DRENMI-551007 format. One record per atom (N, C-alpha, C): residue in three letters; x, y, z. Coordinates in steps of 0.1 Angstrom, whole numbers, plus 5000, padded with zeros to 4 digits. Example, Ala and Ser with C-alpha at 12.3 -4.5 7.8 and 13.67 -1.06 7.14 Angstrom:
2
ALA513249435078ALA512349555078ALA513249675078SER512849785071SER513749895071SER512950005079
END
This chain:
106
MET458069148715MET458469248707MET458569238694GLY457469268683GLY457569258669GLY456869118663GLN457769088656GLN457368928648GLN458968808653PRO458068748651PRO458768648659PRO459868638645GLY461268588642GLY462268608632GLY462168748634TYR462068818640TYR462868978634TYR463369028643LEU464969058639LEU465669088657LEU465469318661THR465269358670THR464469478670THR466569538670PHE466569688666PHE467669758661PHE468669718672ALA468469708686ALA469469678693ALA469869558697GLU469069468693GLU469369308691GLU470569298679ARG469669358665ARG470769408654ARG472169408660ILE472769608668ILE474169608670ILE474369488678SER473769448690SER474269338699SER475269248691VAL474169238682VAL475169128677VAL476269178662ALA475769258658ALA476869308657ALA478169348656LEU478069398677LEU479269398682LEU479669298687ALA478869118684ALA479869018693ALA480368948682ARG479568998670ARG481268968659ARG482269018650VAL482369158652VAL483669258657VAL484169218666MET483369238682MET484869158686MET485268948688HIS484368898680HIS484868728680HIS486168808668GLY485568868660GLY486768928648GLY488468998653ILE487569028663ILE489269148667ILE489869068676MET489168888687MET489568798699MET490468738690HIS489768708675HIS489768598674HIS491468638661SER492168748663SER492968798648SER494368728652PRO495168768642PRO496768728647PRO496968838656ALA496968978647ALA497969108660ALA497269058672TYR496169008673TYR495469008687TYR496068938690ARG496168798694ARG496468718699ARG498168748699TRP499368768692TRP500068788692TRP500368938702LEU499568998704LEU499869108715LEU499569108724HIS498669028729HIS498268948737HIS499368808745ARG499468768734ARG501168678741ARG501968758746HIS502268858747HIS503468938745HIS503569018756GLY502368978767GLY501869098776GLY501369228771MET500669248759MET499969378757MET498869418759ARG498469508767ARG496669468765ARG496069568758GLY495469648760GLY494869808756GLY494969858765ARG495269868778ARG495269998785ARG496370118784PRO497470038784PRO498470148772PRO498270208761PHE497370168760PHE497170238738PHE496170308747VAL495670308759VAL494670378757VAL495070538769ILE495970448775ILE496770588783ILE497670658774ALA498370608763ALA499170698753ALA498070858752VAL496970788745VAL495970898737VAL496371008746PRO496271058753PRO496371228761PRO497771288757TYR498871178763TYR500171188758TYR499971258747LEU500071148737LEU500171198725LEU499771348721TRP498771318725TRP497671528721TRP498671608731LEU499071618740LEU500171688745LEU500871718740LEU501471598739LEU502571688732LEU502671728715LEU501471698709LEU501071738692LEU501271908698PHE500171898705PHE499472038710PHE500072148720PHE500572128733PHE501072188735PHE502772198741VAL503572038737VAL504772068736VAL505672088727VAL505272058714VAL506072068701VAL505572238699PRO504672298699PRO504072468700PRO505372498709PHE505372478722PHE506072478732PHE507772478728LEU507972408728LEU509472418715LEU510072478707ILE509472558699ILE508872568686ILE509172718693VAL507972818701VAL508472908709VAL509472918717LEU509472848723LEU510972888730LEU512772888722LYS512572808713LYS513372848704LYS513472968695ILE513173008692ILE512873198688ILE513073308701ALA512773228713ALA513073308722ALA514173298723PHE515273198720PHE516473188728PHE517273258716ALA516673248702ALA517473318688ALA517273428686LYS518873508679LYS518973608678LYS518173648667THR517373778666THR517073848658THR518073898646VAL516973838632VAL517873898619VAL516473928610LEU517073958602LEU516474008588LEU516373948578GLY515473878580GLY515373758566GLY514773668570ILE514273548565ILE513073448564ILE513873348564PRO513773248577PRO513273288595PRO513673388599PRO512973488610PRO513573648612PRO514073568624TYR514973478628TYR515673448638TYR517173348629SER517873308638SER518973298637SER519073088640PRO519573048634PRO519372858638PRO520572868653LEU519972818665LEU520272818675LEU521572658671LEU521472568667LEU522472488663LEU523372488645GLU524772478649GLU524972508635GLU526472438639TRP526372378625TRP527572258626TRP528872288617ILE529972268630ILE531372328626ILE531872218619GLY532372218603GLY532872098601GLY531771948600GLU532471838606GLU531071748603GLU530571698612GLN531071728626GLN531371628642GLN531171758650ALA531571808648ALA530971908662ALA529672018660VAL528972068668VAL528072068668VAL527972258678THR527972368673THR527672498684THR526172498688VAL526472548699VAL524972598707VAL524372688705ASN523772838704ASN524272958698ASN522572978708LEU523173038720LEU521873088726LEU521873248728ASN520773318725ASN520873468730ASN519973438743LEU520273528755LEU520073588765LEU519473678764ALA519673748765ALA519573918758ALA518073958757ASN517073878757ASN515973898759ASN515873908769PHE515773748775PHE515773788792PHE516173868802THR517173918799THR517873978810THR517574138809PHE516674158795PHE516574298796PHE515374258804LEU514274138803LEU512974168809LEU513674098825LEU514474088830LEU514774098845LEU515174218842ARG516374358843ARG516674488843ARG515274548846ASP514074528837ASP513074628837ASP511674588844THR511874458858THR511174528872THR511274528882
END
């Protein structure tokens, strides 16, 4: 295949990947993680969970906060759910009127 002494594209990619893997596997960070029993599997599994957290759970919590808040004229157009009383006490203000309206309407 080709002239002697020249590498094909696939061979060059293979050599480059081997160098990268060698560099990763002999890095201090990789050895420290490997010595403490941390492999790559938990990190690979964590990616979809972080995706769900970012694009599903966070917006869901925002909508849930708005659903339980009272409507007010202003910016933001809803009241806060948690309010500090003094320095150590917190009150939780949940408005269930929207949900009772939906249940009565059915």
